[in-house]
LUMLO-421313 format. One line per 5 residues: number of its first residue (from 1); their letters; for each residue x, y, z of N, C-alpha, C. Coordinates in Angstrom, 3 decimals. Example, Ala and Ser with C-alpha at 12.3 -4.5 7.8 and 13.67 -1.06 7.14 Angstrom:
<sites>
1	as	13.190/-5.690/7.800/12.300/-4.500/7.800/13.200/-3.300/7.800; 12.850/-2.250/7.080/13.670/-1.060/7.140/12.900/0.030/7.870 .
</sites>
This chain:
<sites>
1	megtg	7.117/-1.771/-6.924/8.039/-3.499/-7.824/7.851/-3.046/-8.642; 8.207/-3.761/-9.832/8.628/-3.864/-11.498/7.513/-5.877/-11.378; 7.539/-6.015/-10.030/6.168/-7.372/-10.862/7.190/-8.261/-11.080; 5.998/-8.949/-11.213/7.225/-10.713/-11.395/6.710/-11.561/-12.666; 6.850/-11.229/-13.953/6.340/-11.654/-14.854/5.252/-11.494/-15.463 .
6	shdns	5.061/-13.373/-16.547/4.359/-13.420/-17.318/3.476/-14.652/-16.423; 3.064/-14.357/-14.983/3.152/-15.247/-14.706/1.290/-14.868/-13.820; 0.161/-15.842/-13.785/-1.447/-14.711/-13.101/-1.449/-16.066/-13.194; -1.257/-17.708/-13.411/-1.916/-18.195/-12.179/-2.756/-18.618/-11.534; -4.301/-18.833/-10.921/-4.268/-18.672/-9.809/-4.752/-20.419/-9.732 .
11	gtvsl	-4.473/-21.152/-8.464/-4.983/-22.294/-8.266/-3.325/-22.058/-7.757; -3.343/-24.102/-7.297/-2.380/-24.556/-6.446/-1.412/-25.036/-7.997; -0.347/-25.881/-8.046/0.893/-26.529/-8.447/1.230/-27.246/-7.716; 2.337/-27.991/-7.777/2.980/-28.838/-7.794/4.778/-28.210/-7.125; 5.040/-28.854/-6.351/5.724/-28.407/-5.775/7.318/-27.858/-6.647 .
16	deymr	7.391/-29.041/-7.610/8.602/-28.975/-8.383/8.529/-27.939/-9.711; 6.990/-28.145/-9.304/6.084/-26.919/-10.674/6.916/-25.220/-10.082; 6.013/-25.101/-8.939/6.274/-24.155/-7.663/8.236/-23.849/-8.165; 8.980/-24.176/-7.665/10.282/-24.306/-7.488/10.826/-24.155/-8.795; 9.906/-25.003/-10.057/10.742/-24.448/-11.064/10.116/-22.974/-11.351 .
21	lqree	9.266/-22.441/-11.616/8.658/-21.356/-12.456/9.019/-20.593/-11.076; 9.526/-20.496/-9.630/10.835/-18.919/-8.929/11.476/-19.231/-9.262; 12.175/-20.242/-9.480/14.178/-20.428/-10.450/14.071/-19.507/-11.618; 12.218/-19.231/-12.418/12.483/-18.753/-14.115/12.613/-17.480/-13.564; 12.036/-16.896/-12.881/11.866/-15.884/-12.015/12.534/-14.839/-11.643 .
26	icsek	13.716/-15.460/-10.534/14.312/-14.857/-10.382/15.394/-14.915/-11.077; 16.154/-15.970/-12.013/16.425/-15.529/-13.112/16.733/-14.679/-14.243; 15.283/-14.762/-14.397/14.979/-13.871/-15.618/16.470/-12.951/-16.244; 15.853/-12.530/-16.751/16.779/-10.487/-17.558/16.637/-9.723/-16.688; 14.907/-9.687/-16.635/14.065/-8.873/-15.959/15.204/-7.924/-14.592 .
31	nrwya	14.922/-9.653/-14.162/15.542/-9.564/-12.009/16.826/-9.819/-12.283; 17.546/-9.755/-13.351/19.097/-9.795/-13.530/19.390/-7.900/-13.524; 18.873/-7.629/-14.601/18.525/-6.459/-14.863/18.340/-5.213/-13.133; 16.932/-5.341/-12.514/16.426/-4.765/-11.301/17.893/-5.154/-10.467; 18.107/-6.538/-9.626/19.563/-6.546/-9.542/20.855/-5.643/-9.439 .
36	gervg	20.947/-6.342/-10.434/22.347/-5.277/-10.723/22.221/-3.799/-10.590; 21.082/-3.062/-10.514/20.806/-2.286/-10.985/21.267/-1.502/-9.393; 20.424/-2.789/-8.426/20.776/-2.359/-6.656/21.946/-2.216/-5.942; 22.253/-3.449/-6.780/23.942/-4.206/-6.459/25.075/-3.243/-6.678; 24.808/-2.918/-8.325/25.815/-2.042/-9.193/26.955/-2.692/-9.726 .
41	hdpte	26.728/-3.488/-9.864/27.195/-4.902/-10.674/26.449/-6.126/-11.267; 27.198/-6.933/-12.225/25.901/-8.395/-12.773/25.480/-9.478/-11.362; 24.855/-9.382/-10.370/24.334/-10.028/-9.727/24.319/-11.779/-10.428; 25.315/-11.695/-9.164/24.897/-13.334/-8.172/23.530/-14.478/-7.978; 23.612/-15.020/-8.348/22.011/-15.597/-7.954/21.117/-15.583/-7.073 .
46	lemam	22.319/-14.728/-6.046/21.710/-15.017/-4.610/21.084/-13.517/-4.409; 22.146/-12.545/-4.846/22.194/-11.690/-4.830/20.887/-11.627/-6.055; 20.620/-11.899/-7.093/19.122/-11.893/-8.037/18.042/-11.938/-6.573; 18.000/-13.328/-6.431/16.913/-13.767/-5.502/16.741/-13.425/-4.368; 17.487/-12.512/-3.241/17.394/-11.830/-2.126/17.172/-10.495/-2.795 .
51	hwllc	17.062/-9.521/-4.110/15.998/-8.576/-4.496/14.662/-9.259/-4.976; 15.032/-10.379/-5.755/13.739/-10.951/-5.713/12.425/-10.929/-4.302; 13.212/-11.407/-3.541/12.234/-11.410/-2.162/12.307/-9.941/-1.454; 12.706/-8.679/-1.130/13.187/-8.207/-1.255/12.286/-6.851/-1.338; 12.289/-6.912/-3.446/11.007/-6.023/-3.725/9.908/-6.602/-3.775 .
56	gaaak	9.993/-7.540/-3.154/7.776/-7.374/-3.557/7.485/-9.130/-4.022; 8.565/-9.546/-5.048/8.048/-9.993/-6.260/7.921/-11.151/-5.552; 8.812/-12.177/-4.551/8.271/-13.370/-4.573/6.298/-13.006/-3.555; 6.382/-12.403/-2.718/5.224/-12.407/-1.834/4.309/-12.021/-3.614; 4.222/-11.660/-4.294/4.027/-11.160/-5.582/3.294/-13.177/-6.184 .
61	frecf	4.634/-12.707/-6.068/4.258/-14.982/-7.003/3.385/-15.677/-6.145; 3.962/-15.646/-4.316/2.792/-16.986/-4.172/1.651/-16.090/-4.262; 1.242/-15.561/-3.941/-0.249/-14.833/-4.322/-0.765/-15.357/-5.934; 0.181/-15.853/-6.473/-1.048/-15.943/-7.870/-0.699/-17.747/-7.719; -0.790/-18.311/-7.027/-0.591/-19.908/-6.676/-0.577/-20.411/-5.582 .
66	nrppa	-1.788/-19.472/-4.600/-2.286/-19.897/-3.179/-1.633/-20.072/-2.209; -0.405/-19.591/-2.277/0.613/-20.460/-1.482/0.518/-19.761/0.013; 0.920/-20.395/1.620/0.522/-19.700/2.169/1.239/-18.406/2.934; 1.614/-17.753/3.808/2.609/-16.136/3.726/3.651/-17.023/4.273; 5.141/-16.365/3.803/6.348/-16.621/4.335/5.979/-16.297/5.807 .
71	pswvt	7.458/-16.952/6.879/7.766/-16.438/7.863/7.720/-15.143/8.029; 7.439/-14.405/9.266/7.514/-13.040/8.978/9.432/-12.983/9.106; 9.717/-12.959/9.823/11.572/-12.827/9.544/11.857/-12.569/7.824; 10.796/-13.549/6.885/11.646/-13.428/5.823/10.656/-11.943/5.185; 9.806/-11.483/5.477/8.504/-9.834/5.117/9.750/-9.264/5.511 .
76	reege	10.171/-8.851/6.382/10.149/-7.492/7.583/11.009/-6.475/6.647; 11.006/-5.521/6.805/10.718/-4.085/5.875/12.839/-4.702/5.969; 13.499/-3.859/5.072/14.571/-3.451/5.185/15.936/-2.963/6.382; 16.400/-2.771/7.539/16.663/-1.992/8.405/15.835/-2.812/9.744; 15.213/-3.456/10.217/14.049/-3.752/10.373/14.978/-4.899/11.980 .
81	nssap	14.939/-5.046/13.353/15.805/-5.817/13.992/15.232/-6.856/13.733; 15.545/-8.014/13.410/14.237/-9.312/13.095/15.638/-10.142/13.328; 15.268/-11.770/14.359/15.981/-13.040/14.256/15.605/-13.507/13.394; 16.278/-13.656/12.459/16.208/-14.793/11.330/17.045/-15.624/11.830; 16.380/-17.090/11.709/16.760/-18.820/12.323/18.778/-17.881/11.517 .
86	aq	19.224/-19.129/12.737/20.806/-19.405/12.443/21.382/-20.267/11.208; 22.010/-19.569/10.194/22.119/-20.543/9.064/23.281/-21.902/9.138 .
</sites>
């Protein structure tokens, strides 16, 4: 895993600040590069977000801000059969 950038905040932040920092990491040049390597082209924001989630960066980021764990369907391994909520 390539990490989650330079955020090492411990403690809690407002939801707005948490989401701003999260989007900053998802849209970072570092994540764009790794996501592009994964998908084989210049990734869309959705592909960047999916890469960030699947590579474990989201879990590491969440730990920095004392957030509760994600639901099991979000953290399952790729290829596992699990029923995600309908969209």
